[in-house]
C-alpha positions in Angstrom: -0.1 -0.5 -0.1 2.6 2.0 0.7 4.4 2.0 -2.5 1.2 2.5 -4.4 0.7 5.6 -2.5 4.1 6.7 -3.1 3.3 6.1 -7.1 -0.1 7.9 -6.9 1.7 10.9 -5.1 4.1 11.0 -7.5 1.4 10.7 -10.5 -0.8 13.2 -8.8 2.5 15.9 -8.2 3.3 15.2 -12.0 -0.1 15.8 -13.6 -1.2 19.0 -10.9 2.3 21.1 -10.5 2.6 22.6 -13.8 -1.2 24.1 -13.7 0.1 25.5 -10.3 3.6 26.4 -11.9 2.5 28.5 -14.9 1.3 31.7 -12.6 4.6 31.3 -10.9 6.7 31.2 -14.0 4.9 34.2 -15.3 5.2 36.1 -12.1 8.9 35.4 -12.0 9.4 36.1 -15.6 7.4 39.8 -14.9 9.6 40.5 -12.1 12.8 40.0 -14.0 11.2 41.8 -17.0 12.6 39.2 -19.3 10.9 37.6 -22.4 11.3 33.9 -22.4 11.6 31.5 -25.6 9.3 28.2 -25.8 12.5 26.1 -24.9 13.7 28.2 -21.9 9.8 27.8 -20.8 9.9 24.0 -20.9 13.2 23.9 -19.4 11.7 26.4 -16.2 8.7 24.2 -16.1 10.9 20.8 -16.3 12.9 22.6 -13.1 10.3 23.7 -10.8 8.2 20.0 -11.3 11.7 18.4 -11.0 12.0 20.5 -7.7 8.4 19.9 -6.4 8.9 15.9 -7.3 11.8 15.6 -5.2 10.6 17.5 -2.7 7.4 15.3 -2.5 9.4 12.0 -2.4 11.9 13.5 0.4 9.4 14.7 2.8 8.5 11.4 5.4 4.8 12.6 6.2 2.1 15.2 5.7 2.6 16.9 8.6 6.0 17.4 7.5 4.9 18.4 4.2 2.3 21.2 5.4 5.1 22.5 7.8 7.9 22.8 4.9 5.2 24.5 3.0 4.4 26.7 5.4 7.9 27.5 6.3 9.2 28.5 2.8 6.3 29.0 -0.2 3.8 30.6 2.0 6.2 33.5 3.2 7.5 33.6 0.0 4.2 34.1 -1.9 2.4 36.1 0.2 5.2 38.4 2.0 8.2 38.3 -0.4 7.0 38.5 -3.8 4.8 41.8 -2.8 7.7 43.0 -1.5 10.1 42.3 -4.6 7.2 43.9 -6.8 6.9 47.1 -4.9 10.7 47.6 -4.5 10.5 46.7 -8.7 7.6 48.9 -9.8 7.9 52.0 -7.8 9.3 55.0 -9.4 10.3 56.2 -6.1 14.1 57.1 -4.9 15.7 54.2 -3.0 16.4 56.6 -0.1 12.4 57.2 0.1 10.4 55.8 3.4 8.4 53.5 1.1 11.3 51.8 -0.1 13.5 51.8 3.1 10.5 50.2 4.5 10.0 47.5 2.1 13.6 46.5 2.4 13.3 46.2 6.1 10.1 44.2 5.8 11.9 42.3 3.0 14.7 41.5 5.6 12.2 41.0 8.5 10.2 38.4 6.3 13.4 36.6 5.1 14.3 36.1 8.6 11.4 34.9 9.7 11.2 32.2 6.7 14.8 31.4 7.4 13.7 30.4 11.1 10.8 28.5 10.3 12.9 26.6 8.1 15.4 25.8 10.9 12.6 25.0 13.1 11.1 22.5 10.5 14.6 21.2 9.9 14.9 20.5 13.9 11.6 19.1 14.3 11.0 16.9 11.3 14.7 16.1 10.0 16.8 15.7 13.1 14.6 13.6 15.2 
């Protein structure tokens, strides 16, 4: 049963991840203001799907998977991406209050993410 569950997990990740990755790729390319060719698009999709596959196989249980997602992707998409977009799209000078506050929030959320990842590692990997 465990082997069947792993097989279905692999199939689920491989079939559902591209639908989730398309908005992420579009946001990333918009952030760096770069156009991509079809081959670059396919390569980026393959790399992202492969990373998701490796994470799904490496995580020992669903509790650890939820903790890993909470420690990494949630702060990235909920807090860090908006700050990146704000810094990139705002025409104000770098010494303005808005940009300095955005940099402070970027540092704070990055530190929080690293601490969350450390707690995940300590709780689920070391034990």
